[in-house]
N, C-alpha and C positions, 0 to 999 in steps of 0.2 A: 122219775117223776115225784117220789118221796124227796130227793135233794133240791126241786124246783120248787115244790110247797113249803120245804123251809125258806129255802131265800126268799120268797114273796112275803110270809110269816116275819121275816127279820126286816124285808124294806120297808115295813106300813108303819111296824117298830122303832123304825130309825127316822122317817118322813115326821111322826109324832113327837117325838125327841126334841128334833129340831125345830118343827113349827111352836113348841110351850119353847124353848128357848130365844129363840128369834126375838117373842112376845116381849120379851123382859130387857133388850136392850136399848141402852139409850142412843137417841141420834149423838150425844154430848156427854162425856164427860165432865160432871160440874161441883164433882162431891171425893173425899177418898172411899166412901161408900160405896159408891157409883163404879169407882176405879177397881175396885175390891170386888164386886161386883162383874166385870172384864173381864177380870184375870181369872175369876172363876169359868167365867164362860170361856175365855180359855181353854184353862185345866181340863173343862169339859170335852172339846174338841179333840184335844188330845187326845184324851182317853177313847172319843170314840175312832179317832183313825184306828186306833190298835185293833178295835173288834172290830171296824172296818177290813183291815190285812187280816184275824182270827177268821173272819166270815169267809172271804176270799179262797184263804191257804190251802184247803184241802179240796176246792176242784180246781185250784189251777197247780196242783204239786200232780192232782190224776189227770188229767188234760197234758202237763206238760212231760208225763211221765208217756204219754200213748204219741205224743208229738214226737222226741223219740227217738221212737220205737219205727215208729214208721218213717222216720228219716234215714234213721241205720239202715232197716231193711232197705230202704232201695239207695240207700251209698253203696250197702254190700253188693246186690242185684246188678247195680251199675258195673259195679269195680269188675266183676265175673266175663263182661261185657268188654272189658278197654284192651284186653290183649289181642284179643281177634280181630277187633276192629282197625287195632294198629297194624297186623296182617295186611287185612285187609287195603288199607290205606298208603301200604309200601306200595305192596302189588300195583297198584292201579299207579299212581303217583310214578312205581318206575317204566310201566307202558306208557303211561300219555306222554312221558318226557323223550321216551325212543322214537317215538312217532311223530312229537314236535319236530324232535332233532330232525328225521329223517326229512319230514316235508320241510323244514328248512333249504335244507342242504338240497331236497327236488325244486323249492322254488329258486335257490340264488344259478340252480344250473340252467333251469330254463328260461331265466334273466338274460345268463351270460349267453345263452343258445341266440334269442330273441333280441339282444344288444348288436352278435355278431352277425345277422342274416341282416339287419337293418343298414349295419357298418358296409355289408357286403352290395347291396342295392344301391348305396349312397356312392357307395370307389364307380359302379357300373357305371349311372346315371353320368356321374363324370368325370368318366373317362368316355361316355358316349358324348355328352360334351364336346370334352376336348378335340373329338373326331370332327364334331363339326365347325368346333371354329378355325381347325389347320385346312379346311375344305370352303368356309366360307369366304368371301369377298370382304375386301378391307372396310364396307363400310357396315357391315354383320358381324366382324370380328368382333367389335367395342362389343355389340347390344350380349353375341352370346357369351360374351368373357363376363359382363356385369349378372348376367344368368348363372352363369358356375361360380362365380366368387358370393353370390346372396346362396344359392345351395350348400356351398360347402360351408358357410358359420351358421348355416340353420341346424337347430336340434335336432338329434335322429329322432323319428317318431318310432318307438317302439309297441310293437303291439305283442304284451307278453301272455302268453299263457299261463287261464286257470292253473292253483294247483289245488286237488280235493281235500276235506276235509282228513285231517291225517286218523282221525279217529270220532266215531258217531256216541256222544253219552246217553242212557239212559231215559227217558220222558223223564223230569222231573228231579234228573240228578245236576247238579251244576257244582263247580269248582272254588272258593275261599281261598285267595288269595293268601299268601303268608301275612299275617299281624304283625307290626313293630311295636317297639314299647322301647323310651329311652332312660339309658342306664347313665349316671354321673361317675365318670371316674375322677375327674379331679375339680373337689367345690369351692379349693381355693381360684383354678384356671375361670369356673363359672363364673361369680362373686364379681373378681376382673372384668368380668367382660358386658357386663348389667352394669356395672358404673361406667365405663368404658361408653355406654349407649349400644355395643355389639350384640346384647342379647337384651329379652324382652323382662322383665321386674315380674313377669307372673311364670319364670323358669324355678322358680322358688317360692315356698310360702311360709310362715313364720311356724315355728314348732311350739303349738300355744298348750302341750302337757308342762313342756317345760315352762315357758313362760309364765301360766300360771300356778306350777307351782313355787317360781319364785315369788311371783305377787302374794301367796296367802303366807310364805315366808316374813317379807322385808315389807309389806303393803305398800306404807307411805313413800318409805324408803326405798321404795323399787328405781333401779337406778340403771337405765339400758336405754340408747340413745332409739327414741321412735315409738318407745312405748310407754305407758303409763299403765300403773294401778287403780283398776276404777272398784268401787267397793262397792258391796252386794246390799240387797235391802237390809235394813236390820229389824232382826226376830226376836220376841222374848220367847225363853227357854222355860219350858215346863219339865219339872221331875217326870221321868219313867217315859220322854217322848218329845219332840219336837214338833215346832207347828213350820206350816211351808214342807 
């Protein structure tokens, strides 16, 4: 509570100083005297910035220390769970994969059995029609032969027996499939593919840290195809501080 009261008191004084100074600033510099006055005001703000940093520094350090302590505690406690979680994940994954493989084999066996049964029924139907054709008169042979030919060319109608689920997960449990990440193993080949139109330009991103360091060093002399050096806003520097 005492710290909060001190902050409030400092804020009130800060607002008063800003208000007093802002009332003295001209709308436009018209003389050397006004120019010096605005420079002095800028120096005041530079000093004010330092005072603001000093004002909040103790509170920031205290808050940051507590936050780091909490984060480290959370990290340490979470790390204690990880080895046992990995064991559980390994056991669950192995059991599920075994059951899924068993279910796949059972499904393939069921499909094969159903297809064999459907084929046997088709063969029996074709054999029956063949006997009927042999016993039929000449006028019926052509009709029965057409029926037999149509039946023989028709796809088999296979009735698969549903295979029960290999396992049942507890309510609220689900499986997150493996995620994939791209790894560039040959940058030159990737660049060539982009140039040839076989890969999107989004596959590469400018190295801004490197480019910015070159721009700061070379300024207008920067010479990289497709890149220009862009100057920031000009600022007046005050001793013992910097504006902006």
